[in-house]
N, C-alpha and C positions, 0 to 999 in steps of 0.2 A: 504494500500500500504506500503510495507516495503523495496522496492528497488526503487531508484529514478534515473533512467537512464537519465532523462531529465536534471539532475543537474550535470552530469559528467563533461561536458565541462566547466561550470562555476566554479565548484570546482577546477578543474585543473588550470584554469586561476588565481584563488585566491592564490593557493599555489605557482605558479610561481611568482606572485607579491610579496609574503611575504618570499620567499625562502632565500634571502640573509640576511634578518633580523633574521630569525630563526637560520641560520647557525652562525651568529655572536653571538647570545644569547647562543646557545648550546655549541659552541666552541669545544674543544677537549675532555672535561670531562662531558659534558651534564649538566642538571640541577639536583636539589635535588631529584625530583621525580625519575629520572632514576638512580641516584647513590645509593639512599637508599632503594627504593622500587622495581623498575623494574629490574635492572640488577641482584642483588643477587638472587632473587627468580626465575627469568627466567633462569639463569644459573643452578640453582638447578633442575628445571623441565626438562631442555634440557639434562643434564648429558653429557656434551660434552666430546668426546674422540678425542685424537690426530689423525689426518688423516681423520676425517670424512668430508663429503661434506655437507655444510649447506646453505640453501637458506634464505637470509635476505630480507624480503618483506617490501616495503615502508621504505627503509633504511635511508632516510634523508641524513644527511651529513656524514654518515658512522661511527658514534660513536660505535655502537654495532658491526658492521662488523669488525672493528679493534680489538675489544675485543675478538671476536670469533677467529680471526687469532692469537691473542696473546696466546690463549688457545690451538693452534695447528690445528685448522680447516682450511679447504679450503672453501672459501666463494664465492658464487654468490650473489651479492647484487643488488637490483633494486629499482627504484623509478620512478614515472611518471613525476616528475619535472626535466626537463633538467638542470635547474640551481642548484638544489640540487646535482645532480650527478656530475656536474662540481666542486662544492665545495667539495664533498666527495673525488674526485680524487686529488684535491689540498691538502687536509689534509692527504692523505694517501701516505706516502713515505716508511716507514719501512716495511710494509706488502704488498707492491704493487704486489708481485709475488703470494700472497695467496688470493687476493681479485680481482674479476672481476666485475666491476660496469657496469650496463646496464640501459638504459632508457626503461622501460616496464610499460604498463598500466595494473594494477591489475584487471580492469573491462573488459579486452579484452581476450576472449578465444583464439583468433588467436595469440596474442603476448605471452600469457602464454604458449601456446603449443610449442613455439620455444625453451623453456627452457629444453625440453626433457622429457623422460618417465623413471620413476624409477631411477632418477639421484641423489636423495638427501637422506641422512640419516635422516635429520630432517629439519624443516623450522621454522622460527620465524617471528613474526610481533609485534613490540613494539609500543604500543599506536597508532595504525594505523587503525584498522578496523572500528572504530567509525567515521573516517574521509573519508571513502570510500563509495560512493553513492550506489554501487551495488557489494556486496561481493559474490554473488552466483557463478559467473565464477571462482573466486579464490578458493573457497572451492571445487568445482567440479574438478578443475584442480589439486589441491593439491593431491587428491587421486591418480592421474595418475603420478605425479612428484615424490612422495615419494617412497622409497624402501619399500619392505614388512616389516611390523611392524614399519615403520617410524612414527615420531611424529611431530606434529605442536603445538608450544607454542605461545599463543597470550596474549597480555595485552591490556586492554581497561580501560577507565574511568569506575568506577563501576556503572553499569546501575541502580542498586537499590538505590544507595545513591547520585548519581550525574546525575539524569535525567534533562532535560531542565526545567528551572524555579525553581530549588531547592533554598531554602533560608537558609543561615547560621544564627543561632540565638544564641545570648549570653545573658544569664539571670543571674542576681545577686540577692541573697536573704540573709537575716540574719537568721542564724540557730544556736541555742544554744550559742549565743554570738559571733558567727563567721560570717564573710561575705563570702559566698560561691558563686563562679562563675561557671555556667554550660554552656557548649557549646552543641548545638544540631543542627539538620537540620529539615527543614519543607518542605514537598513536597505534591503536590496535584494530581500528575499524574505519571504513570509508564507504564502501559500495552500497550498503543498505540504507535507504531513506529512513529517517527517524525523527520523531518529535522529541524535544527535551526542554527542560526548564533552564532559564538563564538569568543572571543578574547583570544588567548592563551598567547600572549606576549603583554605587554603594549607598545603602539606605532606602532603596525603593521598597515599598511596603509589601510587595509580593513579586516573585519571579515571573517573567513573561515567557511565552512559548517561543521557541525557535524551531525551525524545520530544516533539518539537514537533508540535502539532495546532492548526489554526486554530479560532477560536470556533465556526464553523459545524459542525465535526466534533463538538465536545462537545455542542452544543445538539441536533443531530439524533440523536445516539446516545441521549440521555436522552428526547427526545420520542418516539422509536420504542419505547421501553420504558415508555411511559405515565407519564412525569413531566412536570410543568409547572414552568417557571422563574418563581418569585415573589419573588426577592430577589437583589440584586447590589450589591456594594461594590467600589470601585476606590480603596483608600486610598493616600495618599502621605505621605511624611515631612513633618512640620510644622516641624522644625528641621534646619538643615543642619549636619552634623558631619563631612563629608568634602569632597573637592575637587569632586565632582559632586553637585549637589543634584537631588532627585527631587520637588520641590515641585509641579510641574505635570505630571509624567510618572509615572503610577502603576506601580510595579514589580510589583505583584501584583494578581490578580483573585480575588474571592471570590463564589461563586455559591450560591444555595439552590434546590434542586429538590424539589418536593413530589410525593409519590405520589398518583396519582389512581385 
């Protein structure tokens, strides 16, 4: 089983419960992951042009929606958390005429269909698909919503290097008179899709659901719905600021699928 429709309501309730904490934590500038990894490489793959209409999926508190507007795009942004959309509207003053925030459930064909047909030059979902219990409706709807040759750029936690149960390992050894510290990861499973609980921010009142899917699942789902993969980035941090460095292990994966 790779889609978990029975967990949709519970997943939504958990995000509603944690929405205000996430908004407070992300603020106007978002966190280091978004600033250094997600935003620059997503912008590169989107290749945003002034006047384009872009769909921001699972927009959260609107951080990237505002960035898209700053770059000259007209944005339709949605999230299934009512509280997140309320916070996004509160944080959006300068670009309010360029951004239309909506409460839409990405697992609902009916709600997605109301966004229109061939309305968008491109679409984006930042660090979201691994939080959505059923992504099939979204992928199938995207092909209808995008204009000819339109693209969808998505970022997710890297499924190869951050599956459920992954362990961070730090080893120290003496080598040629020097003490060498090596960071690595240890994992024992990858291929089987799996839902699991995760804590994204310390202090959140309850863990939210994440849904592990191997790369082949994502690729095959998009290929079956007439998309081609024509862009990919695996960014890593260039400066170490914590005990575990990610210089050689990319924590996120960014893909660009193009409608054909």
